[in-house]
C-alpha positions as CSV (number, residue, x, y, z in Angstrom):
1,M,11.9,23.5,28.8
2,A,12.4,21.1,31.6
3,S,12.1,17.4,30.8
4,S,12.7,14.2,32.7
5,L,12.9,10.5,31.7
6,P,9.9,8.5,32.8
7,G,10.7,6.1,35.6
8,P,10.1,2.4,35.5
9,N,6.4,1.7,35.4
10,S,4.2,-1.4,35.2
11,E,3.2,-0.8,31.6
12,L,6.8,-0.5,30.3
13,I,8.0,-3.5,32.3
14,A,5.1,-5.6,31.1
15,A,5.7,-4.5,27.5
16,A,9.4,-5.3,27.8
17,S,8.7,-8.8,29.3
18,E,6.2,-9.6,26.5
19,F,8.7,-8.4,23.9
20,A,11.6,-10.5,25.4
21,A,9.4,-13.6,25.4
22,A,8.3,-13.1,21.8
23,V,11.9,-12.6,20.7
24,K,12.8,-16.0,22.2
25,D,10.1,-17.7,20.3
26,F,10.7,-15.9,17.0
27,N,11.4,-18.3,14.2
28,G,11.6,-15.9,11.2
29,D,7.9,-16.0,10.3
30,P,7.2,-12.7,8.5
31,V,3.9,-12.1,10.3
32,K,5.6,-12.5,13.7
33,Q,8.4,-10.3,12.5
34,R,5.9,-7.5,11.8
35,Q,4.3,-8.0,15.2
36,L,7.7,-7.8,16.9
37,L,8.5,-4.5,15.1
38,K,5.3,-3.0,16.4
39,E,6.1,-4.2,19.9
40,A,9.5,-2.6,19.6
41,D,7.9,0.6,18.5
42,R,5.6,0.5,21.5
43,L,8.6,0.1,23.8
44,R,10.2,3.2,22.4
45,I,7.0,5.2,22.7
46,L,6.6,4.2,26.3
47,L,10.2,5.3,27.0
48,E,10.4,8.5,25.0
49,T,10.0,12.0,26.5
50,P,8.1,14.7,24.6
51,M,11.5,16.2,23.5
52,D,12.7,12.8,22.4
53,V,9.7,12.6,20.1
54,L,10.4,16.0,18.6
55,M,14.1,15.3,18.0
56,K,13.2,11.9,16.4
57,Q,11.1,13.7,13.8
58,W,13.9,16.1,13.1
59,E,16.4,13.2,12.9
60,M,14.3,11.3,10.4
61,S,13.7,14.4,8.2
62,Q,17.5,14.8,8.0
63,C,18.0,11.1,7.2
64,I,15.5,11.2,4.4
65,A,17.2,14.3,2.9
66,A,20.6,12.6,3.1
67,M,19.2,9.4,1.4
68,N,17.7,11.6,-1.3
69,L,21.1,13.1,-2.0
70,L,22.8,9.7,-2.1
71,V,20.1,8.3,-4.4
72,E,19.7,11.2,-6.8
73,L,23.5,11.7,-7.3
74,D,24.0,7.9,-7.8
75,V,26.4,7.7,-4.8
76,L,25.0,4.3,-3.7
77,E,25.3,3.0,-7.3
78,A,29.0,3.9,-7.2
79,I,29.7,1.8,-4.1
80,P,31.1,-1.6,-5.1
81,K,28.7,-4.5,-4.5
82,D,31.5,-6.6,-3.0
83,G,33.4,-4.3,-0.7
84,P,34.1,-0.9,0.8
85,I,35.2,2.3,-0.9
86,S,36.5,5.6,0.6
87,S,34.5,8.8,0.6
88,K,37.4,10.4,-1.3
89,D,37.1,7.8,-4.2
90,L,33.3,8.1,-4.2
91,A,33.7,11.9,-4.5
92,G,35.9,11.4,-7.6
93,I,33.4,9.1,-9.2
94,V,30.3,11.2,-8.7
95,Q,32.0,14.6,-8.8
96,V,30.6,15.8,-5.5
97,D,32.3,17.3,-2.5
98,E,33.8,14.6,-0.3
99,S,32.5,16.0,3.0
100,A,29.0,16.2,1.6
101,I,29.1,12.5,0.7
102,A,30.6,11.5,4.0
103,R,28.1,13.5,6.0
104,A,25.2,11.9,4.2
105,L,26.6,8.4,4.4
106,K,27.3,8.7,8.1
107,L,23.7,9.8,8.8
108,V,22.2,6.8,7.0
109,V,24.8,4.4,8.5
110,I,23.6,5.3,12.0
111,N,20.1,4.5,10.8
112,G,21.1,1.0,9.6
113,I,21.7,1.7,5.9
114,C,25.3,1.0,4.7
115,V,28.2,0.4,7.1
116,E,31.5,2.2,7.8
117,P,34.1,-0.6,8.4
118,T,37.0,1.9,8.8
119,P,36.9,5.7,9.1
120,N,35.5,7.3,6.0
121,T,35.2,4.1,4.0
122,F,31.7,2.8,3.3
123,A,30.1,-0.4,2.1
124,L,26.6,-1.5,1.2
125,N,24.6,-3.8,3.5
126,A,21.3,-5.6,2.9
127,N,19.3,-2.5,3.8
128,A,21.2,-0.4,1.3
129,F,20.5,-2.7,-1.6
130,V,16.8,-1.8,-1.6
131,F,17.7,1.7,-2.6
132,L,19.5,0.6,-5.8
133,K,18.2,0.8,-9.4
134,G,16.0,-2.2,-10.3
135,V,15.4,-3.0,-6.6
136,A,13.2,-0.3,-5.0
137,R,15.0,2.9,-5.8
138,E,11.9,4.1,-7.7
139,F,9.8,3.4,-4.6
140,F,11.9,5.8,-2.6
141,Q,11.8,8.4,-5.5
142,F,8.0,8.2,-5.5
143,M,8.0,8.9,-1.8
144,I,10.1,12.0,-2.4
145,D,7.8,13.0,-5.3
146,Q,4.9,13.1,-2.9
147,T,6.8,15.0,-0.2
148,G,6.7,18.4,-1.7
149,P,2.9,18.3,-2.3
150,F,2.4,17.1,1.3
151,Y,4.2,20.2,2.7
152,K,1.8,22.4,0.6
153,L,-1.3,20.9,2.3
154,P,-1.7,23.9,4.8
155,E,-1.8,26.3,1.8
156,Y,-4.2,24.0,-0.1
157,F,-6.7,24.1,2.8
158,R,-6.3,27.9,3.2
159,T,-7.1,28.5,-0.4
160,H,-9.8,25.9,-1.1
161,K,-13.4,25.2,0.1
162,Q,-13.8,22.2,2.3
163,E,-15.8,20.3,-0.4
164,D,-12.9,20.7,-2.9
165,L,-11.1,17.9,-1.1
166,Y,-13.8,15.5,-2.5
167,D,-13.6,16.9,-6.1
168,L,-11.6,14.5,-8.3
169,K,-10.4,17.5,-10.4
170,K,-9.2,19.5,-7.3
171,S,-7.0,17.0,-5.5
172,P,-4.2,18.4,-3.3
173,Y,-1.6,16.7,-5.4
174,A,-2.8,18.2,-8.8
175,W,-3.0,21.6,-7.2
176,A,0.4,21.4,-5.6
177,V,2.1,20.6,-9.0
178,G,0.2,23.3,-10.8
179,L,-2.3,21.0,-12.6
180,E,-5.6,21.6,-10.9
181,G,-8.4,20.7,-13.2
182,K,-6.8,17.3,-13.9
183,D,-7.4,14.2,-11.6
184,Y,-4.5,12.7,-9.8
185,Y,-3.7,10.1,-12.4
186,E,-3.8,12.7,-15.2
187,A,-1.5,14.9,-13.2
188,I,1.1,12.3,-12.4
189,S,1.0,11.0,-16.0
190,S,2.1,14.4,-17.3
191,D,5.7,13.7,-16.0
192,P,7.1,10.4,-17.5
193,K,9.6,9.9,-14.7
194,K,7.0,10.4,-11.9
195,L,4.6,8.1,-13.8
196,H,7.3,5.4,-14.0
197,N,8.0,5.8,-10.3
198,F,4.3,5.6,-9.5
199,N,3.8,2.4,-11.5
200,F,6.9,0.8,-10.0
201,T,5.7,1.7,-6.5
202,M,2.2,0.3,-7.2
203,A,3.8,-3.0,-8.5
204,T,6.1,-3.2,-5.5
205,S,3.2,-2.6,-3.1
206,E,1.2,-5.3,-4.8
207,A,4.1,-7.7,-4.2
208,V,4.1,-7.1,-0.4
209,T,0.3,-6.8,0.1
210,P,-1.2,-10.1,1.2
211,I,-3.6,-11.9,-1.2
212,L,-4.1,-15.3,0.2
213,G,-4.8,-16.4,3.7
214,M,-8.2,-14.7,4.0
215,F,-11.2,-15.8,1.9
216,P,-11.2,-19.6,1.3
217,W,-11.2,-19.7,-2.5
218,A,-11.0,-23.5,-2.5
219,S,-14.4,-23.6,-0.7
220,M,-16.0,-22.5,-4.0
221,K,-15.1,-25.8,-5.8
222,E,-18.5,-27.6,-5.4
223,Q,-20.6,-24.6,-6.4
224,V,-18.5,-23.7,-9.4
225,E,-18.2,-27.2,-10.8
226,A,-22.0,-27.6,-10.4
227,D,-22.5,-24.6,-12.8
228,P,-19.3,-23.9,-14.8
229,S,-21.2,-21.9,-17.4
230,R,-21.1,-18.9,-15.0
231,A,-17.8,-17.1,-14.7
232,F,-15.9,-18.2,-11.6
233,A,-14.2,-14.9,-10.8
234,V,-14.3,-11.4,-12.3
235,D,-11.5,-9.2,-11.1
236,I,-12.6,-5.6,-11.6
237,G,-9.7,-3.1,-12.1
238,G,-7.3,-6.0,-11.7
239,G,-4.2,-4.5,-13.3
240,R,-1.8,-7.2,-14.4
241,G,-3.8,-10.1,-12.9
242,Q,-1.9,-10.6,-9.7
243,F,-5.1,-11.3,-7.7
244,L,-6.4,-13.9,-10.1
245,K,-3.1,-15.6,-10.5
246,A,-2.8,-16.0,-6.7
247,I,-6.4,-17.3,-6.5
248,Q,-5.4,-20.0,-9.1
249,Q,-3.1,-21.5,-6.5
250,E,-6.2,-22.5,-4.4
251,A,-8.6,-22.8,-7.4
252,P,-6.7,-24.5,-10.3
253,N,-8.1,-23.7,-13.7
254,G,-11.0,-21.8,-12.0
255,F,-12.6,-25.1,-11.3
256,G,-13.5,-25.3,-15.0
257,A,-15.1,-21.9,-15.2
258,K,-13.9,-18.6,-16.7
259,M,-11.6,-16.3,-14.8
260,I,-11.9,-12.7,-16.2
261,L,-9.5,-9.8,-15.8
262,Q,-11.1,-6.4,-16.3
263,D,-9.2,-3.2,-16.7
264,R,-8.6,-0.3,-19.1
265,S,-7.6,-1.4,-22.6
266,D,-4.2,0.4,-22.2
267,V,-3.5,-1.6,-19.1
268,L,-4.4,-5.0,-20.7
269,A,-2.6,-4.3,-24.0
270,S,0.8,-5.3,-22.7
271,L,-0.4,-8.6,-21.2
272,T,0.2,-11.8,-23.2
273,E,-1.4,-15.2,-22.6
274,D,1.8,-16.3,-21.0
275,D,1.5,-13.5,-18.5
276,I,-1.9,-14.5,-17.4
277,P,-2.4,-18.2,-18.3
278,G,-6.0,-19.4,-18.0
279,I,-7.3,-15.9,-17.6
280,E,-9.5,-14.0,-20.1
281,K,-8.9,-10.3,-20.7
282,M,-11.8,-7.8,-20.9
283,A,-11.6,-4.1,-21.4
284,Y,-14.0,-2.4,-19.0
285,D,-14.6,1.0,-17.4
286,F,-15.8,0.3,-13.8
287,F,-17.8,3.5,-13.9
288,T,-20.3,1.7,-16.2
289,P,-22.6,-1.2,-15.5
290,Q,-20.9,-4.6,-15.1
291,P,-21.3,-6.6,-18.4
292,V,-20.6,-10.1,-16.9
293,K,-23.8,-11.3,-15.4
294,N,-24.3,-13.8,-12.5
295,A,-20.7,-14.7,-12.0
296,H,-19.9,-16.8,-8.9
297,L,-17.5,-14.2,-7.6
298,Y,-16.8,-10.5,-8.4
299,V,-13.6,-9.3,-6.7
300,M,-12.2,-5.8,-6.3
301,R,-8.8,-5.4,-4.7
302,R,-7.3,-2.1,-3.5
303,I,-9.7,-0.1,-5.7
304,L,-12.4,1.3,-3.3
305,H,-9.7,3.0,-1.2
306,D,-8.9,5.3,-4.2
307,F,-12.3,7.0,-3.9
308,Y,-14.5,8.7,-1.3
309,I,-17.9,7.1,-0.3
310,P,-20.2,8.7,-2.9
311,V,-18.0,7.4,-5.8
312,C,-17.7,4.0,-4.1
313,K,-21.5,3.7,-3.9
314,D,-21.7,4.2,-7.7
315,L,-19.0,1.6,-8.4
316,V,-20.6,-1.0,-6.2
317,K,-24.0,-0.4,-7.6
318,N,-22.6,-1.3,-11.0
319,I,-21.4,-4.6,-9.6
320,A,-24.6,-5.3,-7.7
321,S,-26.6,-4.8,-11.0
322,A,-24.9,-7.9,-12.4
323,M,-25.0,-10.2,-9.4
324,G,-27.3,-13.2,-9.1
325,P,-28.8,-14.8,-6.0
326,T,-25.7,-16.9,-5.2
327,S,-23.1,-14.4,-6.5
328,R,-20.6,-13.0,-4.0
329,F,-18.7,-9.8,-4.1
330,I,-15.3,-9.9,-2.4
331,I,-13.7,-6.7,-1.4
332,A,-9.9,-7.0,-0.7
333,D,-8.8,-3.9,1.2
334,M,-7.8,-2.6,4.6
335,I,-10.4,-2.0,7.2
336,M,-9.7,1.0,9.4
337,P,-9.9,0.4,13.2
338,E,-12.6,2.3,15.0
339,K,-10.0,4.0,17.1
340,V,-6.2,4.4,17.1
341,E,-4.1,2.5,19.7
342,M,-0.6,3.7,20.4
343,G,2.2,1.6,18.9
344,T,-0.1,-0.6,16.7
345,E,0.2,-1.1,13.0
346,V,0.8,2.2,11.3
347,T,0.2,1.2,7.7
348,P,-3.5,2.0,7.4
349,Y,-3.0,5.5,8.9
350,W,-0.1,6.6,6.6
351,M,-1.8,5.1,3.7
352,D,-5.0,6.9,4.5
353,F,-3.1,10.2,4.8
354,N,-1.4,9.5,1.5
355,L,-4.7,8.8,-0.2
356,M,-6.0,12.2,0.7
357,M,-3.6,13.6,-1.9
358,L,-5.5,11.8,-4.7
359,N,-9.1,12.0,-3.4
360,G,-9.2,8.6,-1.7
361,T,-9.5,7.2,1.8
362,E,-9.2,3.9,3.7
363,K,-12.6,2.9,5.2
364,S,-14.0,1.5,8.4
365,K,-16.4,-1.5,8.6
366,Q,-19.2,1.0,9.2
367,Q,-18.3,2.9,6.0
368,F,-18.1,-0.3,4.0
369,E,-21.6,-1.2,5.3
370,E,-22.9,2.3,4.2
371,I,-21.5,1.7,0.7
372,L,-22.9,-1.8,0.4
373,D,-26.3,-0.9,1.8
374,A,-26.7,1.8,-0.9
375,A,-26.2,-0.9,-3.5
376,G,-28.5,-3.4,-1.9
377,L,-25.7,-5.6,-0.6
378,E,-24.8,-6.9,2.8
379,I,-21.8,-8.4,4.5
380,V,-21.7,-12.2,4.8
381,K,-18.4,-12.5,6.6
382,I,-15.1,-10.6,7.1
383,Y,-11.9,-12.7,6.7
384,P,-9.0,-10.8,8.3
385,F,-5.3,-11.4,7.6
386,A,-3.2,-12.7,10.4
387,F,-1.6,-9.3,11.0
388,G,-2.6,-5.7,10.4
389,C,-5.8,-4.4,8.8
390,H,-5.9,-6.3,5.5
391,A,-9.1,-8.3,5.0
392,N,-11.5,-9.9,2.5
393,I,-15.1,-8.8,2.9
394,E,-17.6,-11.3,1.5
395,C,-20.8,-9.6,0.4
396,R,-24.1,-10.8,-1.2
397,L,-27.4,-9.3,-2.4
398,K,-29.8,-8.6,0.4
399,A,-32.7,-11.0,0.6
400,R,-35.9,-9.6,-0.9
401,T,-38.6,-9.2,1.6
402,S,-42.2,-9.8,0.5
403,S,-44.5,-6.8,1.2
């Protein structure tokens, strides 16, 4: 197949000029760093030929396989934290063929993970440390856990009706691991190691997902202090309280009103008062009507994306049933763009594809409006994060119209 490099063009030149200017102004800000990465991706896309694209996919699949070998056989764990080691010595420690170790390490080195200071000696670098135990090794293992089921998707769709994708008991993941009839969480809980990797990944994801910098929590001060008998914030499905603890930075002591963390009893059982100071625990199933009435704020973070629209409508109706005239419902989630633009933030798209495995989906503004409308709610304002698709959506009860 004939292929030729694209010649210089105005779009590529403009993108390169913008990137160079942005690099000169870069001061280490994490938001700007994410933007620069996306601009670098766009430069590569503009320069690649179709065959380059194909070969890059092959290259990355091999790199992931090599990293999986190094992680699962504890090769990275055997590399000293303070200096290099030869592939021969590594082979002796982990009892694996030296050439296999060297081949895998060379492949990850060329992708920026580890270094080879002299021939066939290897050392950890900053990128390699993330794959070690207690850092984010479990995150990588969770990714590998999901990979097998992903590759079974064609067979899933060949053997299932279209509507099965929306059935909580027929998720692609549960089917792929031989546990159809269980929902995703039941299926992954059947394997202690996979469940551990899942929980670790969720906690790690929480740590890097923005919480503040969107809805102005401090702006609630006057309203809450005027009526502290109402709960300030009810976090529905709030896990270990990360959302409420972050909100406390802008709303100390909940402005004198209750802050309530709701989740399953087994989730809350491990939390002590020291873990969530100033926060009240409440066991609650969000598939049932909301028991806390007329709170100032009801918040739900990264929950609605776990479900398709019909289920989301039921969840939001349960919240709306408890809201008063001045109550607000804050949805903290990603908002899918209306269309894809080449080289822009990829997170919502890979997350959306991943959620398909467990009967969930990221949603567009229009889809959120459909969910809210069914519950008698409307959007007041959307507060986007500085970069990407994360946002807080402020909602209220629709005004009653007299007939």
